[in-house]
C-alpha positions as CSV (number, residue, x, y, z in Angstrom):
1,D,100.8,102.8,78.0
2,E,99.3,104.0,74.8
3,Y,96.1,105.1,76.5
4,L,98.0,106.8,79.3
5,N,100.2,108.7,76.9
6,R,97.3,109.8,74.7
7,I,94.4,110.6,77.1
8,G,96.2,110.7,80.5
9,E,94.8,109.7,84.0
10,G,93.4,111.2,87.2
11,P,95.6,112.5,90.0
12,K,96.6,110.3,92.9
13,P,95.2,109.0,95.1
14,Y,93.3,107.1,92.4
15,L,89.6,107.0,93.3
16,Y,88.8,103.3,93.6
17,V,85.3,102.0,93.7
18,I,83.6,98.6,93.4
19,V,80.8,97.1,91.4
20,A,79.1,93.9,92.5
21,T,75.8,93.2,90.9
22,G,76.4,89.6,89.9
23,N,75.6,90.4,86.3
24,I,78.6,91.5,84.2
25,Y,76.3,93.5,81.9
26,E,74.8,95.4,84.9
27,D,78.3,95.8,86.2
28,V,79.2,97.6,83.0
29,I,76.4,100.1,83.4
30,Q,77.4,100.9,87.0
31,A,81.2,101.0,86.2
32,Q,80.7,103.4,83.3
33,A,78.5,105.6,85.5
34,A,81.2,105.6,88.2
35,A,83.9,106.6,85.7
36,R,81.7,109.5,84.5
37,Q,81.4,110.6,88.1
38,G,85.2,110.6,88.6
39,A,86.3,107.1,89.5
40,D,89.8,106.1,88.4
41,I,89.7,102.3,89.2
42,I,86.8,100.0,89.0
43,A,87.0,96.7,91.0
44,V,84.6,94.0,90.0
45,I,84.0,92.1,93.2
46,R,84.0,88.3,92.7
47,T,80.9,86.2,93.6
48,T,80.9,84.7,97.0
49,G,82.8,81.5,97.2
50,Q,84.7,81.7,93.9
51,S,88.0,81.8,95.7
52,L,87.3,78.2,96.8
53,L,86.7,76.9,93.2
54,D,89.8,75.0,92.0
55,Y,88.9,75.9,88.4
56,V,88.0,79.1,86.5
57,P,84.4,79.3,85.2
58,Y,84.0,80.0,81.4
59,G,82.2,82.7,79.5
60,A,80.0,85.7,80.3
61,T,78.0,85.3,83.5
62,T,74.8,87.0,84.7
63,E,74.2,85.3,88.1
64,G,76.4,85.8,91.1
65,F,75.9,86.5,94.9
66,G,77.7,89.5,96.4
67,G,79.7,89.9,93.2
68,T,80.3,88.6,89.7
69,F,82.2,85.6,88.5
70,A,85.8,86.3,87.4
71,T,86.1,84.8,83.9
72,Q,88.2,85.7,81.0
73,E,85.2,86.8,79.0
74,N,83.9,89.0,81.8
75,F,87.4,90.6,82.0
76,R,87.2,91.3,78.2
77,I,83.7,92.8,78.4
78,M,84.6,95.1,81.3
79,R,87.9,96.2,79.8
80,K,86.2,97.1,76.5
81,A,83.5,99.1,78.4
82,L,86.1,101.0,80.5
83,D,88.2,101.8,77.3
84,E,85.0,103.3,75.8
85,V,84.1,105.4,78.8
86,G,87.8,106.4,79.2
87,E,87.8,107.9,75.7
88,E,84.6,109.7,76.5
89,V,85.8,111.3,79.8
90,G,89.4,111.8,78.6
91,R,91.0,109.7,81.4
92,Y,92.2,106.2,81.5
93,I,90.1,104.0,83.7
94,R,91.9,101.1,85.4
95,L,90.3,97.7,86.0
96,C,90.8,95.5,89.1
97,N,89.8,92.0,89.9
98,Y,91.0,89.2,92.2
99,C,93.6,86.5,91.7
100,S,93.4,85.1,95.2
101,G,92.0,81.8,96.3
102,L,92.7,78.4,94.6
103,C,93.3,79.8,91.1
104,M,95.9,82.6,91.7
105,P,98.1,81.9,88.6
106,E,95.3,81.1,86.3
107,I,93.4,84.3,87.0
108,A,96.6,86.3,86.9
109,A,97.2,84.9,83.4
110,M,93.7,85.8,82.3
111,G,94.1,89.3,83.6
112,A,97.4,89.7,81.8
113,L,95.8,88.6,78.5
114,E,92.8,90.9,78.9
115,R,94.8,93.9,80.1
116,L,93.7,94.3,83.7
117,D,95.6,96.9,85.7
118,V,95.2,95.9,89.3
119,M,94.9,92.5,90.9
120,L,94.1,91.5,94.5
121,N,97.1,89.2,95.2
122,D,98.0,88.8,98.8
123,A,100.5,86.1,99.9
124,L,98.7,85.2,103.1
125,Y,95.0,86.2,102.6
126,G,93.8,82.9,101.3
127,I,95.4,81.1,104.2
128,L,93.9,83.3,106.9
129,F,90.5,84.2,105.5
130,R,89.6,81.4,103.1
131,D,91.3,78.5,104.9
132,I,93.3,77.5,101.9
133,N,96.3,75.4,102.7
134,M,99.4,77.5,103.4
135,Q,101.8,75.4,101.3
136,R,99.4,75.7,98.3
137,T,99.0,79.4,98.8
138,L,102.7,80.2,99.0
139,V,103.4,78.2,95.8
140,D,100.5,79.8,93.9
141,Q,101.2,83.4,95.1
142,F,104.8,83.2,93.7
143,F,103.8,82.1,90.1
144,S,100.8,84.5,90.1
145,R,103.1,87.4,91.1
146,V,105.7,86.5,88.4
147,I,102.9,86.8,85.9
148,N,101.6,90.1,87.3
149,G,105.1,91.5,87.5
150,F,105.8,90.6,83.9
151,A,102.4,92.0,82.7
152,G,102.8,95.4,84.5
153,V,99.9,94.7,86.8
154,I,99.7,96.4,90.2
155,I,99.0,93.9,93.0
156,N,96.9,94.8,96.0
157,T,97.6,93.0,99.3
158,G,94.9,92.5,102.0
159,E,96.3,93.6,105.3
160,D,93.2,95.6,105.9
161,N,91.3,92.4,106.6
162,Y,93.4,91.7,109.7
163,L,91.7,94.6,111.4
164,T,88.2,93.3,110.8
165,T,89.0,90.4,113.2
166,A,91.7,91.9,115.4
167,D,91.9,95.3,117.2
168,A,93.3,98.1,115.0
169,V,95.3,99.7,117.9
170,E,96.7,96.6,119.5
171,N,97.5,94.8,116.2
172,A,98.7,97.6,114.0
173,H,102.2,96.1,114.1
174,T,100.9,92.9,112.4
175,V,99.7,95.0,109.5
176,L,103.2,96.5,109.0
177,A,104.9,93.1,109.5
178,S,102.6,91.6,106.9
179,D,103.3,94.5,104.5
180,L,107.0,93.8,104.9
181,I,106.5,90.0,104.3
182,N,104.4,90.7,101.2
183,E,107.0,93.1,99.9
184,Q,109.8,90.5,100.2
185,L,107.8,87.8,98.6
186,A,106.9,90.2,95.8
187,F,110.6,91.0,95.2
188,M,111.3,87.3,95.0
189,A,108.7,87.1,92.2
190,G,110.3,90.0,90.3
191,L,107.7,92.7,91.1
192,P,109.1,96.2,91.4
193,E,108.0,98.5,94.2
194,E,106.0,100.6,91.8
195,Q,103.6,97.6,91.4
196,M,103.1,96.8,95.1
197,G,99.8,98.1,96.3
198,L,100.6,97.2,99.9
199,G,97.5,97.4,102.1
200,H,96.4,99.1,105.3
201,A,93.2,100.5,106.7
202,F,91.3,103.2,108.6
203,E,89.8,100.9,111.2
204,I,90.3,102.4,114.7
205,D,87.2,102.7,116.9
206,P,85.8,106.2,116.3
207,E,85.0,106.5,120.0
208,L,88.7,106.3,120.9
209,E,90.1,109.7,122.0
210,N,92.7,110.9,119.5
211,G,91.9,108.0,117.2
212,F,92.4,110.3,114.1
213,L,95.9,111.0,115.3
214,L,96.7,107.3,115.5
215,E,95.2,106.7,112.0
216,L,97.3,109.6,110.6
217,S,100.4,108.3,112.3
218,Q,100.0,104.8,110.9
219,A,99.3,106.0,107.4
220,Q,102.3,108.4,107.4
221,M,104.5,105.6,108.8
222,T,103.5,103.2,106.0
223,R,104.0,105.9,103.4
224,E,107.6,106.6,104.7
225,I,108.5,102.9,105.0
226,F,107.3,102.1,101.4
227,P,108.0,105.4,99.6
228,N,107.7,104.0,96.0
229,A,104.7,101.7,96.5
230,P,101.2,102.8,95.3
231,L,99.7,102.0,98.8
232,K,96.2,100.7,98.9
233,Y,94.3,102.5,101.7
234,M,91.0,100.8,102.8
235,P,88.0,102.6,104.3
236,P,86.3,102.1,107.7
237,T,84.0,99.1,107.7
238,K,84.2,97.5,111.1
239,F,82.7,100.5,112.9
240,M,80.2,101.5,110.3
241,T,76.8,101.3,112.0
242,G,74.2,102.1,109.4
243,N,74.0,105.7,110.5
244,V,74.7,107.2,107.1
245,F,75.4,110.7,108.3
246,K,78.1,109.5,110.8
247,G,79.4,107.1,108.2
248,H,79.8,109.9,105.6
249,I,81.9,111.8,108.2
250,Q,84.0,108.8,109.0
251,D,84.7,108.4,105.3
252,A,85.6,112.2,105.1
253,L,88.2,111.7,107.9
254,F,89.6,108.7,106.0
255,N,89.9,110.8,102.9
256,Q,91.7,113.6,104.8
257,V,94.3,111.1,106.1
258,A,94.8,109.8,102.6
259,I,95.5,113.1,101.0
260,M,97.7,114.3,103.9
261,T,99.9,111.2,103.7
262,G,100.1,110.6,99.9
263,Q,98.3,107.3,99.5
264,G,98.2,105.7,96.1
265,L,94.9,103.8,95.7
266,Q,92.0,105.0,97.7
267,L,89.2,102.5,98.0
268,L,86.3,104.9,98.7
269,G,84.2,104.3,101.8
270,M,80.4,104.1,101.3
271,M,78.1,105.8,103.8
272,T,75.7,102.8,103.3
273,E,78.4,100.3,104.4
274,A,76.8,97.5,106.5
275,I,73.4,98.2,104.9
276,H,73.6,97.1,101.3
277,T,75.8,96.7,98.2
278,P,76.4,100.3,97.0
279,F,73.8,102.0,94.8
280,M,75.0,104.3,92.0
281,S,73.9,107.2,94.2
282,D,76.0,106.0,97.1
283,R,79.0,105.8,94.8
284,Y,78.4,109.3,93.5
285,L,78.3,110.7,97.1
286,A,81.5,108.8,98.0
287,I,83.3,110.2,94.9
288,E,82.0,113.7,95.5
289,N,83.3,113.5,99.2
290,A,86.8,112.4,98.1
291,R,87.1,114.9,95.2
292,Y,86.1,117.8,97.5
293,I,88.6,116.9,100.2
294,F,91.5,115.9,97.8
295,N,91.1,119.2,95.9
296,N,90.9,121.4,98.9
297,M,93.7,119.7,100.8
298,R,95.9,118.7,97.8
299,D,99.2,120.1,99.2
300,F,98.3,120.0,102.9
301,G,100.7,117.1,103.7
302,S,103.7,119.0,102.4
303,E,102.8,122.2,104.3
304,I,102.8,120.6,107.8
305,E,105.4,119.0,110.1
306,F,104.8,116.6,113.0
307,K,105.7,117.6,116.5
308,T,108.9,116.0,117.7
309,D,108.1,113.2,120.2
310,G,104.4,114.1,119.9
311,I,101.5,111.5,119.9
312,I,101.8,111.0,116.1
313,Q,105.6,110.3,116.1
314,K,105.6,108.2,119.2
315,R,102.8,106.0,117.8
316,A,104.6,105.4,114.6
317,Q,107.8,104.5,116.5
318,S,106.0,102.1,118.7
319,V,104.2,100.3,115.9
320,L,107.5,100.0,114.0
321,E,109.4,98.7,117.0
322,E,106.6,96.0,117.7
323,S,106.7,95.0,114.0
324,V,110.5,94.5,114.1
325,Q,110.2,92.4,117.3
326,L,107.4,90.3,115.7
327,L,109.5,89.7,112.5
328,E,112.5,88.7,114.6
329,K,110.4,86.2,116.4
330,M,109.1,84.9,113.1
331,V,112.7,84.4,111.9
332,H,113.2,82.1,114.8
333,D,109.8,80.3,114.5
334,G,109.5,80.2,110.7
335,L,106.5,81.4,108.6
336,F,104.5,78.1,108.8
337,N,104.9,77.9,112.6
338,S,103.9,81.5,113.0
339,L,100.7,81.0,110.9
340,E,99.9,78.0,113.0
341,K,100.2,80.1,116.2
342,G,97.7,82.7,114.9
343,T,100.2,85.5,114.5
344,F,98.0,87.4,112.0
345,A,94.4,88.5,112.5
346,D,94.2,86.2,115.6
347,I,93.5,83.3,113.1
348,K,95.3,79.9,113.5
349,R,95.8,77.6,110.5
350,S,97.3,74.1,110.1
351,R,100.3,73.4,107.9
352,T,98.5,70.4,106.4
353,G,94.9,71.6,106.8
354,G,92.7,73.7,104.7
355,K,91.8,73.4,101.1
356,G,94.0,72.6,98.1
357,L,97.0,70.7,99.6
358,A,96.3,67.8,97.2
359,G,97.3,70.2,94.4
360,V,100.8,70.5,95.7
361,V,103.5,68.1,94.5
362,A,107.3,68.0,95.1
363,K,109.4,69.0,92.2
364,K,111.6,66.3,90.6
365,A,115.2,67.1,89.9
366,N,114.6,67.7,86.2
367,Y,111.6,70.1,86.8
368,M,111.7,73.4,85.0
369,N,109.0,76.1,84.5
370,L,110.2,78.0,81.4
371,F,107.6,80.7,81.9
372,I,109.1,81.7,85.2
373,S,112.6,81.8,83.9
374,K,111.6,83.9,80.9
375,M,109.3,86.3,82.9
376,L,112.1,86.9,85.5
377,G,114.5,87.6,82.7
378,E,116.8,84.6,83.6
379,V,116.7,83.3,80.0
380,K,116.3,85.1,76.7
């Protein structure tokens, strides 16, 4: 708050980029370069497989594959580096990491202590995409969200991942249904709407006629249903082919939808998606693309109206109706049964399968977690 009051921040949508060298000191160099180029949020991608470790590694790390280990010391190093570059550029730079997997509350606590601003914290992601036991995940997501809510951290949910395995047109309603589930679970953990970075993505096949209209419809619908949430909008990945010129255009269309519909956190697409982890030059071009479009179309969304009963309106109404039907069915089936049936992302999980169930124990009658009571304001 002190930094925001003193040096301010960039306009929304916040420009959100990733660093993922495996070496925290190399990440610092790339993160500071991205901030100087215009980034507002730096996400340090975790090394492959860390979500399946049932402990948190210790200290500064210099070796990771596809990302960098999430440790408290690495958080401290990057927070210090972003504070320094924020002073230099006159704009507060937010830091993002991941409290998903088998150590959700532990990493949330580390992030709170080291002043992270954003945490990937989905209620269902670990179940669906990391085969972590559903009972373990739903226990852990609650306590981790209590911590994030208390610490003022924005959570990001992971609905965009559904569309990497399921069709973005046929299964758009599952994204909205999951957003609504994530919202309710976040409310139960004391998170205000202003800290819910609910997720969705620009993932419709670019060869589909009027695909842009459908993307615009879904983004506008999500914005209207969650008016106070800093929505996290994810870039095209599934249909990025390695053709960097076409990819840059796909990212430009994604940026246009974002500014037209008032998204909150814009994870910038990279034209080299599906080729390699971004170079600093790739990030520069992505930021330049977004800044150009956001500046030139800043008030476009408030200048236009949507045709009554046109393609855009009808698509939103259809997705909403399907989402309501799905949620009504889930009320009947229950959340665990719904996950076992493959309701989300076409992925089926077992109630007693996956990783981490051994870490779940029944509460005795005299159990109390004083941290939860205090953080939710139930005791003084």
